[in-house]
TORBAKE-15604 format. One line per 8 residues: their letters; for each residue y, z, x of N, C-alpha, C, O. Coordinates in pm, whole numbers, plus 50000, padded with zeros to 5 digits. Atoms other than C-alpha are relative to their C-alpha. Example, Ala and Ser with C-alpha at 12.3 -4.5 7.8 and 13.67 -1.06 7.14 Angstrom:
AS	49881:50000:50089:49550:50780:51230:50120:50000:50090:50118:50066:50194 | 49881:49994:49918:49894:50714:51367:50109:50073:49923:50220:50090:49974
REM end
This chain:
MPRSSHPP	50142:50015:50066:31011:03076:96748:49928:50117:50051:49924:50136:50172 | 50088:49906:49962:30779:03386:96736:49883:49956:50064:49821:49860:50018 | 50131:50032:49924:30486:03378:96994:49907:50063:49920:49941:50149:49838 | 50120:49961:50096:30135:03438:96839:49966:50142:50066:49989:50164:50185 | 50072:49872:49964:29982:03786:96870:49882:50009:50046:49825:50109:50088 | 50141:50020:49944:29675:03640:96963:49986:49953:50138:50052:49854:50171 | 50015:50047:49871:29556:03611:97329:49958:49839:50028:49865:49799:49958 | 50014:50116:49991:29551:03248:97449:49821:49968:49990:49776:49876:49922
QARQWFFL	50151:50014:50006:29146:03285:97505:49962:49999:49850:49895:49899:49824 | 50042:49987:50102:29087:03367:97161:50034:49888:49912:49958:49846:49825 | 49957:50143:50071:29285:03063:97028:49922:49894:50050:49898:49803:49970 | 50088:50083:49938:29064:02863:97276:49865:49997:49929:49814:49893:49887 | 50143:49969:50056:28740:02996:97139:50025:49943:49854:49944:49860:49814 | 49995:50029:50134:28879:02949:96774:49998:49825:50005:49922:49764:49930 | 49982:50135:49995:28978:02575:96869:49844:49939:50005:49797:49869:49915 | 50124:50028:49975:28631:02522:97011:49903:50001:49865:49830:49905:49839
LCALSAAL	50072:49972:50116:28468:02659:96688:50051:49897:49898:49967:49841:49827 | 49977:50079:50097:28664:02447:96477:49974:49849:50040:49941:49767:49954 | 50051:50150:49969:28602:02112:96684:49846:49986:49982:49802:49881:49936 | 50151:49999:50034:28215:02201:96667:49992:49989:49857:49903:49918:49810 | 50042:50011:50149:28245:02238:96298:50039:49861:49922:49967:49810:49837 | 49959:50133:50020:28436:01919:96239:49893:49910:50021:49850:49837:49932 | 50106:50106:49980:28163:01727:96430:49888:50029:49932:49822:49931:49896 | 50102:49997:50083:27902:01887:96246:50018:49945:49867:49935:49872:49813
LLLRPAPA	49971:50081:50145:28073:01791:95909:49995:49851:50027:49948:49790:49930 | 50011:50121:50005:28094:01440:96037:49861:49931:50046:49844:49810:50053 | 50147:50031:49974:27723:01425:96134:49927:50021:49880:49845:49938:49842 | 50076:49955:50131:27599:01606:95816:50102:50013:49897:50138:50127:49865 | 49901:49975:50119:27851:01544:95540:49928:50040:49871:49992:50110:49792 | 50038:49988:50137:27614:01559:95243:49979:50149:49977:50005:50187:49863 | 50015:49863:50044:27538:01931:95259:50135:50066:49988:50146:50162:49912 | 49862:49918:50002:27899:02042:95302:50059:49930:49861:50138:49998:49795
MEAVREAL	49969:50043:50133:27962:01824:94993:49942:50080:49885:50003:50118:49785 | 50081:49926:50093:27693:01997:94816:50041:50147:49974:50023:50212:49871 | 49938:49853:50007:27861:02336:94913:50114:50001:49907:50131:50083:49817 | 49876:50022:50074:28179:02210:94777:49973:50027:49866:50014:50121:49798 | 50037:49992:50155:28033:02139:94452:49964:50124:49936:50014:50167:49833 | 50058:49847:50028:27843:02473:94434:50124:50077:49978:50147:50119:49865 | 49890:49926:50014:28171:02649:94508:50109:49958:49896:50182:50042:49844 | 49909:50042:50133:28378:02438:94245:49940:50047:49856:50006:50080:49758
RLCSETIV	50058:49932:50111:28125:02547:94000:50012:50155:49958:50019:50205:49846 | 49986:49842:50001:28152:02917:94083:50119:49999:49962:50128:50044:49848 | 49853:49983:50037:28526:02897:94056:50045:49963:49871:50141:50018:49818 | 49946:50030:50130:28545:02718:93732:49916:50091:49882:49967:50132:49778 | 50076:49926:50092:28261:02902:93560:49999:50140:50000:49965:50201:49898 | 49980:49859:50004:28327:03264:93699:50123:50059:50043:50168:50160:49990 | 49890:49936:49925:28619:03324:93914:50134:49981:49914:50209:50074:49881 | 49876:50028:50083:28894:03151:93717:49978:50071:49861:50067:50155:49846
PSLFPFLV	50035:49939:50121:28765:03281:93367:50027:50135:50002:50096:50182:49912 | 50006:49864:49976:28733:03638:93499:50113:50060:50059:50149:50176:50038 | 49889:49940:49904:29020:03668:93737:50131:49982:49927:50202:50080:49905 | 49874:50055:50036:29312:03471:93588:50055:50096:49894:50156:50161:49921 | 49935:49888:50076:29370:03691:93281:50049:50133:50034:50148:50184:49982 | 49962:49883:49942:29371:04004:93477:50116:49987:50104:50195:50082:50114 | 49901:50028:49891:29600:03867:93758:50140:49995:49898:50242:50054:49932 | 49869:50027:50067:29864:03765:93471:50037:50144:49924:50152:50188:49921
FSALLTAL	49981:49861:50054:29815:04108:93285:50049:50099:50094:50139:50178:50066 | 49969:49888:49891:29832:04315:93606:50148:49967:50067:50217:50055:50119 | 49865:50034:49943:30149:04128:93723:50100:50056:49884:50188:50136:49917 | 49918:49947:50113:30320:04199:93370:49991:50146:49997:50099:50203:49982 | 49997:49869:49981:30210:04547:93395:50055:50070:50108:50089:50188:50098 | 49927:49975:49887:30350:04569:93728:50160:50012:49978:50231:50107:50010 | 49867:50015:50013:30676:04466:93640:50058:50074:49891:50177:50106:49897 | 49957:49884:50114:30709:04685:93322:49944:50127:49999:49929:50191:49895
LPTAALDR	50083:49867:49978:30534:04990:93467:50091:50120:49981:50172:50155:50066 | 49894:49879:50008:30711:05297:93316:49963:50099:50092:49885:50190:50061 | 50023:49924:49869:30702:05461:93657:50016:50138:49973:49926:50215:50003 | 49952:49851:50007:30872:05789:93569:49886:50084:49896:49834:50191:49924 | 50090:49934:50102:30649:05873:93259:49833:49994:50073:49750:50080:50043 | 50146:49989:49943:30310:05782:93470:50007:50106:50112:49917:50188:50127 | 49981:49904:49908:30440:05980:93748:49967:50142:49954:49882:50216:50005 | 50020:49860:50063:30472:06289:93529:49858:50034:49965:49804:50143:49983
ALSPLMRP	50128:49971:50059:30140:06223:93371:49908:50013:50101:49841:50115:50092 | 50114:50023:49894:29911:06144:93669:50034:50085:50124:49945:50099:50208 | 49987:49958:49860:30069:06324:93952:49909:50130:50018:49837:50136:50118 | 50092:49880:49983:29886:06682:93888:49861:49946:50046:49792:50014:50122 | 50139:50049:49937:29567:06466:93953:50009:49901:50137:49923:49893:50225 | 50003:50097:49874:29671:06213:94212:50054:50071:50126:49999:50045:50233 | 49928:49933:49906:29882:06424:94428:49899:50091:50083:49893:50079:50206 | 50078:49891:49930:29628:06709:94516:49862:49936:50056:49807:49978:50158
IFRLSGDC	50118:50079:49939:29325:06460:94558:50046:49905:50082:50006:49911:50198 | 49980:50141:49901:29457:06146:94711:50154:50001:50078:50191:49907:50149 | 49862:49971:49942:29818:06282:94825:50084:49862:49958:50154:49795:50035 | 49921:50137:50036:29959:05985:94616:50083:50035:49859:50047:50122:49780 | 49939:49967:50138:30218:05969:94323:49933:49980:49883:49814:49952:49897 | 50076:50033:50110:30119:05922:93983:49995:49877:49956:49918:49843:49866 | 49981:50158:50025:30228:05550:93982:49865:49949:50051:49812:49858:49987 | 50112:50053:49939:29922:05493:94199:49866:49998:49885:49785:49906:49873
GAVLALGF	50093:50007:50092:29698:05599:93920:49977:49859:49902:49866:49823:49864 | 50000:50119:50087:29774:05284:93709:49940:49883:50108:49873:49793:50058 | 50047:50092:49926:29688:05076:94023:49850:50007:50012:49777:49908:50001 | 50138:49991:49989:29352:05229:94071:49937:49960:49872:49821:49922:49883 | 50069:50024:50116:29278:05164:93690:50008:49860:50001:49912:49814:49939 | 50004:50134:50005:29363:04795:93733:49917:49945:50088:49859:49839:50062 | 50100:50057:49896:29162:04756:94054:49873:49986:49947:49810:49881:49954 | 50112:49982:50046:28868:04901:93879:49965:49889:49875:49864:49820:49863
AGGYPVGV	50040:50103:50119:28895:04695:93558:50018:49847:50049:49943:49766:49993 | 49974:50125:50000:29023:04368:93699:49929:49931:50106:49922:49808:50107 | 50054:50067:49892:28835:04319:94019:50063:49967:50118:50182:49997:50131 | 49932:50064:49871:28906:04165:94357:50101:49890:49968:50051:49794:49909 | 49911:49924:49897:29226:04124:94453:50086:50079:49899:50184:50126:49957 | 49912:49946:50081:29397:04284:94151:50080:50125:50053:50201:50142:50039 | 49926:49873:49971:29441:04640:94312:50086:49960:50128:50198:50010:50143 | 49874:50011:49893:29603:04499:94638:50119:49928:49948:50234:49961:49980
RTTAALYR	49875:50067:50027:29818:04256:94476:50099:50097:49907:50221:50083:49914 | 49917:49911:50060:29942:04539:94238:50062:50094:50109:50183:50116:50103 | 49937:49914:49904:29986:04778:94549:50131:49927:50057:50244:49977:50050 | 49907:50085:49926:30185:04513:94730:50125:49964:49908:50234:49952:49964 | 49896:50022:50071:30405:04436:94426:50101:50135:49973:50224:50132:49976 | 49941:49901:49995:30490:04776:94382:50078:50086:50112:50168:50169:50105 | 49918:49959:49867:30573:04845:94739:50118:49923:50014:50223:49972:50057 | 49891:50092:49985:30787:04560:94733:50130:50056:49903:50247:50058:49939
QGTLRRSE	49890:49955:50103:30982:04697:94424:50058:50129:50042:50162:50169:49992 | 49945:49870:49965:31028:05026:94598:49947:50105:49930:50002:50215:49944 | 50062:49892:50073:30806:05227:94372:49916:50084:50076:49901:50204:50052 | 50078:49916:49911:30580:05324:94645:50052:50013:50146:50111:49921:50203 | 49962:49985:49864:30644:05477:94986:49898:49917:50082:49788:49887:50037 | 50086:50077:49896:30501:05281:95299:49873:50072:50039:49772:50011:50071 | 50131:49923:49969:30252:05582:95364:49894:49981:49865:49773:49960:49872 | 50079:50002:50100:30147:05575:95010:49906:49883:49978:49788:49891:49945
AQRLLAFC	50070:50101:50031:30070:05220:94987:49890:49986:50091:49782:49940:50052 | 50097:50032:49905:29884:05216:95311:49874:50069:49964:49763:50024:49989 | 50136:49912:50035:29647:05495:95176:49946:49925:49885:49824:49909:49892 | 50033:50050:50100:29621:05318:94853:49913:49874:50021:49811:49853:49956 | 50074:50117:49962:29508:04992:95005:49862:50006:50057:49785:49910:50065 | 50134:49969:49954:29209:05173:95154:49884:49977:49890:49770:49934:49902 | 50135:49971:50113:29034:05227:94814:50050:49947:49877:49993:49985:49775 | 49941:50053:50152:29247:05034:94526:49937:49881:49977:49956:49840:49863
NNSGPGFL	50043:50115:50009:29056:04713:94580:49848:49983:49957:49761:49970:50043 | 50131:49994:50050:28748:04703:94374:49933:49880:49922:50002:49807:49850 | 50092:50086:50108:28463:04479:94202:50039:50044:49864:50064:50162:49840 | 49975:49971:50129:28531:04453:93843:49860:50038:49926:49753:50015:49982 | 50122:49952:50079:28275:04586:93585:49926:49859:49940:49807:49864:49910 | 50052:50123:50045:28220:04208:93464:49899:49952:50112:49783:49918:50088 | 50082:50068:49891:28086:04093:93792:49870:50091:50042:49763:50041:50075 | 50096:49931:49982:27888:04400:93847:49883:50028:49905:49771:50070:49935
LGVVGIGV	50114:49981:50104:27714:04411:93514:49926:49855:49967:49808:49837:49941 | 50054:50147:50043:27681:04035:93445:49938:49924:50125:49828:49870:50110 | 50059:50067:49903:27631:03883:93804:49887:50065:50078:49782:50012:50112 | 50090:49924:49931:27473:04165:93977:49861:50061:49934:49742:50041:49959 | 50108:49930:50102:27295:04379:93712:49913:49906:49928:49795:49911:49962 | 50067:50086:50070:27169:04124:93489:49963:49860:50059:49865:49799:50014 | 50034:50137:49947:27181:03791:93709:49912:50036:50115:49812:49965:50127 | 50076:49987:49901:27036:03951:94027:49861:50100:49964:49751:50064:50005
FGSASAGM	50103:49899:50023:26805:04244:93910:49967:49991:49830:49882:50073:49794 | 50043:50026:50159:26769:04147:93506:50024:50135:49937:49952:50174:49846 | 49997:49868:50081:26896:04486:93408:50146:50047:50003:50206:50077:50106 | 49863:49935:50039:27225:04601:93257:50020:50123:50067:50110:50148:50147 | 50007:49864:49949:27138:04941:93335:50037:50040:50131:50108:50136:50160 | 49994:49987:49862:27115:04892:93703:50141:49945:50036:50199:50003:50129 | 49847:50046:49999:27469:04695:93683:50077:50123:49987:50164:50148:50071 | 49935:49879:50049:27587:05021:93517:50010:50096:50101:50115:50154:50128
RLYMVHIA	50004:49883:49902:27467:05255:93783:50076:49955:50120:50156:50031:50175 | 49934:50047:49890:27586:05044:94055:50169:49988:49982:50244:49987:50080 | 49860:49988:50046:27927:05038:93902:50062:50118:50033:50165:50130:50099 | 49945:49870:49968:27954:05402:93902:49967:50045:50144:50028:50146:50177 | 50020:49968:49871:27828:05433:94256:50145:49924:50068:50221:49982:50145 | 49873:50061:49934:28113:05180:94350:50112:50091:49984:50160:50143:50085 | 49905:49928:50035:28369:05369:94174:50007:50138:50086:50109:50184:50137 | 50015:49861:49948:28228:05704:94319:50034:49973:50160:50094:50062:50220
AALLVGFL	50000:50027:49862:28233:05557:94671:50139:49959:50017:50188:50009:50118 | 49857:50030:49991:28591:05411:94632:50086:50132:49996:50177:50154:50076 | 49927:49854:50006:28713:05775:94521:49992:50077:50116:50092:50130:50163 | 50006:49955:49883:28565:05911:94814:50064:49973:50132:50100:50055:50216 | 49913:50047:49896:28722:05708:95054:50160:50007:49976:50239:49996:50069 | 49857:49938:50038:29055:05792:94888:50024:50118:50023:50137:50149:50060 | 49970:49860:49961:29014:06141:94936:50008:50020:50155:50087:50097:50209 | 49986:49987:49868:28940:06091:95293:50131:49967:50071:50186:50027:50163
FRFYGGSD	49857:50062:49957:29252:05875:95336:50118:50095:49955:50235:50071:49987 | 49887:49901:50038:29452:06160:95188:50064:50043:50140:50187:50051:50150 | 49960:49954:49873:29475:06275:95558:50048:49912:50087:50086:49944:50200 | 49924:50102:49901:29600:05953:95691:50130:49977:49972:50162:49968:49853 | 49873:50026:50009:29965:05889:95763:50072:50135:49951:50018:50237:49907 | 49901:49905:50047:30263:06096:95685:50082:49979:49887:50035:49907:49798 | 49910:50039:50118:30545:06083:95439:50124:49912:50043:50171:49921:50157 | 49867:50088:49962:30845:05835:95441:50076:49959:49878:50022:49955:49767
PLCTHGTK	49927:50047:50122:31127:05715:95219:49961:49885:49937:49888:49805:49995 | 50047:50121:50089:31081:05462:94953:50056:49880:50049:50176:49870:50074 | 49950:50136:49956:31097:05107:95064:50121:49956:49892:50126:49973:49770 | 49866:50061:50090:31434:04949:94947:50007:49840:50021:50097:49773:49969 | 49969:50159:49997:31390:04585:95036:49906:49948:49880:49812:50014:49836 | 50075:50081:50078:31257:04335:94793:50054:50014:49838:50170:50046:49813 | 49941:49977:50139:31278:04345:94394:50015:50157:49966:49943:50250:50003 | 49957:49840:50028:31453:04663:94248:49887:50047:49898:49820:49966:49834
PAASPDVP	50092:49957:50107:31233:04886:94030:50053:49975:49864:50169:49959:49826 | 49973:50044:50143:31189:04818:93677:50114:50096:49920:50187:50057:49829 | 49850:49904:50058:31451:05130:93588:50111:49950:50030:50206:50002:49971 | 49867:50056:49955:31726:04919:93750:50045:49909:49877:49972:49838:49808 | 49956:50083:50105:31972:04768:93509:50000:49850:50022:50022:49770:49931 | 50008:50157:49960:31939:04430:93685:49848:49931:49970:49821:49817:50006 | 50124:50032:50015:31575:04409:93574:50002:49849:49928:50090:49824:49845 | 50000:50131:50044:31483:04034:93492:49963:49985:49844:49871:50061:49811
PLAQLFTE	50031:50017:50116:31463:03925:93120:49842:49985:49999:49772:49956:50096 | 50152:50007:50023:31107:03932:92950:49962:49848:50019:49853:49820:50069 | 50061:50134:50006:31089:03555:92926:49980:49946:50166:49895:49865:50201 | 50026:50032:49851:31133:03527:93321:49892:50077:50050:49816:50024:50131 | 50125:49919:49945:30879:03811:93387:49871:49933:49953:49784:49914:50038 | 50118:50072:50060:30611:03634:93151:49980:49858:50076:49869:49819:50113 | 50012:50141:49925:30688:03285:93319:49942:50020:50146:49847:49957:50191 | 50033:49963:49871:30666:03436:93661:49837:50049:50026:49763:50010:50117
AVTGSFLA	50131:49952:50005:30341:03626:93577:49911:49881:49970:49806:49873:50035 | 50108:50110:50026:30165:03322:93452:49991:49893:50133:49889:49864:50196 | 50010:50099:49886:30273:03072:93719:49946:50072:50132:49869:50012:50207 | 50029:49916:49873:30227:03340:93999:49857:50007:49999:49792:49955:50090 | 50148:50000:50020:29879:03410:93878:49923:49880:50025:49825:49883:50099 | 50073:50112:49964:29774:03059:93875:50000:49955:50130:49902:49897:50178 | 50000:50065:49843:29876:02971:94225:49924:50109:50088:49870:50078:50194 | 50091:49888:49927:29709:03332:94330:49846:49938:49982:49762:49937:50072
VLNICAFV	50153:50041:50032:29385:03185:94163:49958:49879:50079:49845:49873:50128 | 50024:50126:49909:29412:02837:94347:49994:50054:50136:49919:49995:50214 | 50025:49951:49836:29445:03039:94688:49863:50065:50011:49792:50049:50110 | 50133:49924:50008:29140:03253:94587:49891:49909:49998:49787:49942:50054 | 50099:50099:50025:28943:02946:94498:49990:49902:50147:49895:49830:50177 | 49982:50077:49876:29047:02786:94831:49900:50067:50098:49809:50009:50158 | 50095:49933:49909:28884:03052:95025:49846:50030:49982:49764:50052:50071 | 50154:50019:50034:28557:03058:94822:49971:49856:50046:49860:49847:50100
LFFMIALR	50039:50139:49960:28546:02681:94903:49971:50001:50163:49872:49952:50218 | 50014:50017:49858:28597:02723:95262:49874:50080:50047:49785:50026:50114 | 50131:49922:49945:28336:03026:95321:49877:49954:49950:49774:49986:50010 | 50118:50065:50017:28090:02828:95128:49948:49909:50083:49830:49902:50117 | 50020:50111:49873:28115:02547:95374:49952:50059:50104:49842:50027:50150 | 50041:49906:49871:28106:02804:95665:49852:50042:49992:49780:50047:50092 | 50131:49935:50001:27786:02941:95525:49889:49877:50009:49778:49887:50062 | 50099:50092:50007:27631:02604:95463:49989:49944:50168:49880:49913:50216
LLSLTGLL	50006:50041:49860:27728:02500:95842:49927:50108:50074:49860:50064:50167 | 50081:49905:49931:27571:02828:95968:49860:49980:49962:49775:50006:50047 | 50140:50037:50042:27257:02729:95777:49954:49870:50084:49851:49875:50152 | 50029:50126:49954:27245:02380:95902:49983:50014:50169:49886:49960:50221 | 50037:49950:49856:27273:02508:96285:49876:50107:50025:49838:50135:50139 | 50095:49911:49990:27008:02748:96222:50044:50145:50040:49964:50237:50055 | 49966:49871:49952:27204:03033:96323:49995:50114:49904:49972:50230:49939 | 50023:49915:50101:27200:03192:95994:49856:50073:49984:49831:50188:49948
HLLAAALE	50171:49960:50022:26795:03196:95995:49981:50078:50136:49900:50170:50132 | 50019:49904:49883:26816:03348:96357:50048:50135:49959:49975:50234:49968 | 49939:49853:50049:27036:03634:96226:49921:50076:49915:49888:50194:49927 | 50112:49927:50100:26815:03697:95950:49873:50027:50053:49808:50124:50012 | 50165:49973:49936:26486:03683:96145:50022:50131:50085:49930:50213:50092 | 50006:49903:49927:26640:03938:96378:50020:50134:49935:49972:50238:49981 | 49983:49876:50099:26760:04188:96092:49875:50039:49944:49841:50157:49932 | 50139:49974:50063:26428:04153:95940:49914:50070:50087:49848:50167:50048
AALSPFGM	50092:49940:49888:26246:04237:96265:50048:50153:50008:49966:50245:50014 | 49951:49868:49964:26473:04541:96307:49984:50102:49883:49956:50221:49901 | 50022:49917:50135:26453:04674:95945:49884:49990:49909:49886:50052:49803 | 50123:50036:50069:26115:04554:95818:49932:50158:49938:49904:50188:49822 | 50041:49855:50051:25995:04932:95822:50079:50059:49867:50030:50144:49794 | 49899:49949:50110:26282:04994:95562:49967:49888:49870:50012:49919:49760 | 50032:50090:50113:26153:04686:95331:50088:49890:50007:50106:49817:49910 | 49906:50140:49970:26398:04416:95489:49884:49877:49998:49773:49879:50052
TEHLSTAF	50072:50121:49968:26267:04077:95447:50085:49911:50025:50204:49940:50013 | 49894:50102:49973:26414:03733:95547:50083:49980:49895:50205:49980:49913 | 49917:50024:50119:26527:03669:95207:50121:50086:49977:50227:50038:49940 | 49922:49921:50026:26709:03960:95180:50099:50030:50134:50209:50085:50122 | 49895:50009:49872:26872:03948:95537:50078:49874:49986:50194:49870:50027 | 49929:50127:50019:26968:03599:95451:50141:50043:49906:50257:50014:49935 | 49900:49965:50083:27160:03757:95150:50097:50107:50053:50209:50121:50004 | 49904:49918:49944:27307:04019:95359:50110:49934:50096:50227:49972:50099
FAGLLELS	49896:50061:49897:27474:03799:95630:50075:49900:49894:50195:49887:49919 | 49910:50078:50087:27588:03545:95316:50105:50100:49955:50225:50083:49976 | 49898:49909:50071:27743:03846:95136:50110:50056:50106:50226:50072:50067 | 49892:49962:49929:27926:03967:95439:50118:49908:50010:50229:49951:50039 | 49892:50089:49995:28125:03647:95429:50038:49971:49867:50160:49976:49847 | 49970:50021:50149:28108:03561:95034:49918:50082:49929:49797:50073:49944 | 50058:49909:50083:28025:03828:94793:49913:49908:49902:49791:49927:49900 | 50095:50077:50101:27895:03569:94520:49916:49940:50038:49814:49923:49971
TGAACMQG	50118:50082:49951:27710:03373:94736:49869:50101:50047:49751:50077:50022 | 50116:49894:49988:27516:03704:94871:49940:50039:49892:49817:50051:49894 | 50068:49963:50153:27460:03807:94494:49898:49903:49969:49787:49929:49922 | 50097:50118:50075:27312:03463:94421:49868:49983:50108:49762:49935:50067 | 50114:49992:49904:27084:03495:94756:49912:50111:49951:49791:50100:49967 | 50095:49896:50034:26952:03815:94616:49924:50005:49857:49849:50094:49816 | 50073:50021:50126:26842:03685:94285:49858:49988:50003:49815:49908:50085 | 50147:49986:50007:26466:03751:94205:49942:50107:50101:49821:50109:50126
APLTPGTA	50025:49885:49923:26479:04066:94443:49939:50091:49914:49984:50081:49799 | 50060:49891:50080:26270:04356:94292:50111:50123:50017:50174:50146:50120 | 49889:49886:49998:26500:04654:94203:49927:50120:50057:49848:50185:49989 | 50060:49897:49937:26398:04906:94453:50136:50096:50070:50249:50047:50078 | 49880:49939:49929:26629:05176:94633:50043:49923:50105:50165:49926:50113 | 49946:50068:49909:26669:04959:94920:50070:49895:49988:50161:49861:50063 | 49905:50125:50046:26780:04652:94732:50112:50041:49952:50215:49981:49983 | 49897:49941:50073:26997:04861:94526:50109:50048:50100:50229:50057:50073
ALAAFLLG	49903:49935:49872:27147:05002:94863:50081:49871:50041:50203:49864:50043 | 49951:50118:49937:27189:04656:94999:50101:49934:49903:50211:49897:49944 | 49908:50036:50100:27348:04541:94687:50134:50074:50011:50229:50000:50038 | 49923:49895:49993:27585:04845:94689:50106:49973:50095:50227:49965:50071 | 49913:50025:49857:27704:04775:95063:50078:49874:49962:50201:49882:49960 | 49927:50130:50018:27800:04414:94980:50105:50007:49880:50207:49938:49888 | 49901:49974:50091:27984:04523:94668:50133:50072:50064:50249:50037:50043 | 49898:49918:49954:28173:04793:94864:50076:49938:50095:50198:49952:50093
WGGLSVHC	49932:50086:49900:28250:04564:95160:50070:49894:49941:50188:49879:49973 | 49910:50110:50082:28356:04269:94936:49992:49879:50070:50016:49777:50007 | 50023:50134:49943:28289:04004:95207:50147:49952:50042:50251:49970:49979 | 49872:50086:49923:28548:03806:95444:50082:49909:49894:50204:49900:49900 | 49914:50078:50098:28645:03576:95150:50074:50095:49906:50194:50071:49891 | 49926:49884:50075:28755:03860:94935:50103:50064:50070:50204:50099:50009 | 49905:49951:49924:28939:03998:95224:50109:49909:50037:50217:49954:50074 | 49888:50114:49963:29138:03676:95292:50074:49993:49860:50196:50005:49852
QSLLFVLE	49916:49979:50138:29224:03672:94917:50083:50091:49993:50195:50061:49951 | 49952:49882:50035:29327:04012:94913:50140:50035:50114:50247:50093:50090 | 49858:50011:49895:29562:03980:95248:50069:49927:49982:50170:49940:50051 | 49888:50080:50015:29744:03710:95122:50089:50083:49942:50195:50045:49993 | 49933:49920:50043:29929:03968:94943:50067:50114:50097:50186:50147:50098 | 49964:49912:49904:29940:04216:95208:50098:49954:50103:50192:50022:50144 | 49929:50076:49893:30077:03964:95458:50159:49970:49948:50239:49918:50026 | 49866:50040:50055:30403:03926:95232:50069:50133:50008:50178:50137:49951
TDLSCKPY	49942:49881:49979:30492:04280:95316:49991:50046:50149:49936:49973:50233 | 50015:49943:49850:30514:04485:95644:49902:50100:50017:49906:50176:50113 | 50120:49892:49993:30190:04699:95563:49894:49954:50097:49867:49835:50112 | 50094:50021:49911:29931:04731:95813:49872:49963:49926:49851:50022:49820 | 50113:50027:50060:29586:04561:95730:49870:50110:50062:49756:50107:50015 | 50105:49908:49926:29383:04831:95949:49942:50087:49873:49823:50083:49845 | 50068:49903:50102:29357:05098:95642:49924:49923:49895:49845:49987:49827 | 50078:50059:50096:29216:04827:95418:49872:49967:50056:49768:49990:49994
FVGKFLQG	50145:50023:49956:28945:04716:95638:49920:50125:50033:49803:50125:49995 | 50089:49885:49984:28820:05060:95752:49993:50054:49864:49881:50104:49852 | 50029:49950:50132:28846:05176:95385:49865:49917:49937:49763:49970:49892 | 50115:50087:50056:28622:04876:95274:49877:50023:50058:49779:50033:49984 | 50103:49976:49935:28381:04937:95545:49932:50140:49970:49810:50149:49963 | 50033:49875:50038:28361:05304:95461:49933:50007:49874:49830:50072:49861 | 50044:50021:50146:28311:05216:95082:49868:49930:50007:49769:49962:49940 | 50149:50046:49988:28035:05001:95186:49892:50087:50026:49791:50091:49956
LFSAVLAF	50091:49907:49968:27860:05267:95369:49974:50106:49908:49856:50136:49888 | 50047:49911:50100:27893:05534:95106:49940:49941:49886:49856:50007:49824 | 50066:50063:50122:27796:05296:94834:49858:49993:50026:49775:50027:49942 | 50142:50028:49981:27480:05215:95000:49914:50146:50002:49804:50164:49949 | 50068:49848:50006:27397:05602:95062:49969:50037:49893:49854:50067:49861 | 50019:49965:50131:27475:05678:94727:49888:49934:49897:49811:50001:49830 | 50075:50091:50066:27293:05407:94558:49855:50005:50045:49763:49991:49964 | 50154:49969:49960:26975:05461:94766:49957:50142:49950:49840:50173:49928
ALFTVFPC	50050:49859:50035:26983:05824:94665:49979:49995:49843:49877:50040:49790 | 50025:50005:50157:27035:05759:94285:49894:49931:49958:49836:49975:49859 | 50101:50081:50057:26780:05489:94248:49868:50054:50061:49763:50003:50021 | 50120:49927:49936:26525:05706:94459:49965:50108:49906:49849:50124:49868 | 50036:49888:50094:26570:06017:94226:49989:49952:49844:49905:50001:49769 | 50017:50058:50125:26631:05814:93905:49983:49844:50000:50074:49766:49976 | 50042:50136:49986:26438:05485:93950:50008:49938:49839:49970:49997:49738 | 49999:50069:50124:26508:05217:93673:49874:49967:49951:49795:49917:50030
G	50139:50025:50045:26205:05180:93447:49990:49848:49950:49883:49804:49907
REM end
C-alpha cells in the first residue's frame, strides 16, 4: 500500500480542521443548509446549462481531432510563440470558448492519447484553462457591473494575460518523446466507433459536471463556515486596512477572499460595486486566478495522468497578476462611460 506523500503533521492539522468544521455544522446546521441551497441553485441555473454542452463537444472534438491537419495549419503560429505543436491551438480555442475546466480536460485527454508530449502538456496546462465568454459577459459584465462592454473588455484582458503566461512558459521544460500509454491516437486503425465515442462523451461529461458541482457545494459551505466563525470578517477588515488608500472596502475585501475559494461566489459578492480601475482589476485577478474550487475541478483530470500540477498553479497565479495590471491600465486609460 503506497504511503502518503503528506507529512503526519499536515494530516493532523487537517484532521483538526475537519473536526472543528463538523462540530460547527452540528451547532449551526441552518446556515450550512442555506449555503447548499444557494450552491444547488448556482449549479442548476448556471454551471450545468453552460458547462455540460461544452464538455460533451470538447470530448467529441478531442476524440475526432484531425491532429495532422491542425499541426500543419497552426504550427507556424504555436511553435515560435509558445513552443507547442499545432494541435495545442485547438485546446486553447476550446479553453477560451468553453470555460473552466474544458482546457485542462482536453489537454489531459490528448496527452493520454499520445498526441501531446509531456513537456508540451505541462506548458499548456499553465495557460489553457480559462473562463468562458458567457460567464465574463453575463455574470461579471452585466451581473456585477451592469455593462456588457465592461465584460467584453475583461474578456480581452483575460485572453491577453493567458497568452502572456503561455509565452513565458515557452522557456519551461525541455523536449521529450510522445506519451505512449493510454488511448491510441485518432489516426490509429483501432479507433472506437462513432456510437461508442458519442456515448462515452455524453456519460463522461455528465459525471464530470457532477464532480464539478460537488466542489462548488463544498466550497460554498466552507465560505459559510468561515463567515460563521468571524474569520472571513477579520481577514476582510485586515485587507481593507492595508489597501484602503487604493479604494479597498470591506465589501470588496470579502469578495476577494470569497473569490479566492469560489469564483462564482466572489463575483456575486461584488454585485453593486462601482466600475472603477480598482474594481475592474480585482475582478480580473479573480477571473485569472479562478479560485480553489475551479482548481479542484480541473485537477481531477490532471490527477488521471502523470503530469505535475505545479505549472498549472504558477500559471494561474501569474495570469491573475497580469490580468489585474492590464485591467487597471485599460480602465484607467479608457474608462467605461
